[in-house]
N, C-alpha and C positions, 0 to 999 in steps of 0.2 A: 720898243714896246708898238711903235708904229707897224715896225714888220709883222708882228703877232697879230695884232688886229687886221691888218690886210688880209692874212691868211684867213681869219675869221668871216671877214667880210660881212655880210648882214645876218649869216646863219645864227649867231646868238646875240640877244638884246643885252643891254646894259647888265642888269643882274646877273644872267648866265655866264657873261664875260667875268663878273667880279666873283661868281663862284668857281668857275674853273681856276683863276688865277689863285684863289684863296685854299683850294683842295689838293690834297697829295695825289700826285700823280706817277703811275707805274712806270710810266715811258721815263720819267725823270728819277726811277730808283726811288720812289715814295717819298721825296720832296715837292715842296709846293711850288709852282711856277713863279710866284712872286718871290720866292726866296733865292731862286737861282737865276733870275732873267738878267742881273747886274753881270754876275760873274761869269754865265754860260748863255748867252742870247741864244746863239745857234741851237743850243738844245732844247732851248723853249719853243723856238721858232719850229724845229722838226715834232715836237711834243702836240703842238697846236696843227700841224699838219696831219698828223696821226689821227687826231680827234675829229678833225674834219672829213679823213677818209672813212672813218669808221672802222669796224672790225672786219675783217675779211677771214672769212673760213675757207679752208682747204681741203 
């Protein structure tokens, strides 16, 4: 959890973080970060990094 919060830094407030953790995430195959945090923490960190980086169009 701490590592995920470090990725977001101050970019999201408490409510935005709660929403992110409780929402389905396409980077996690449609799973919610809170559901896979314990079993696959690295994947959740990577999903958080993707969220912070934003969408890249090529």
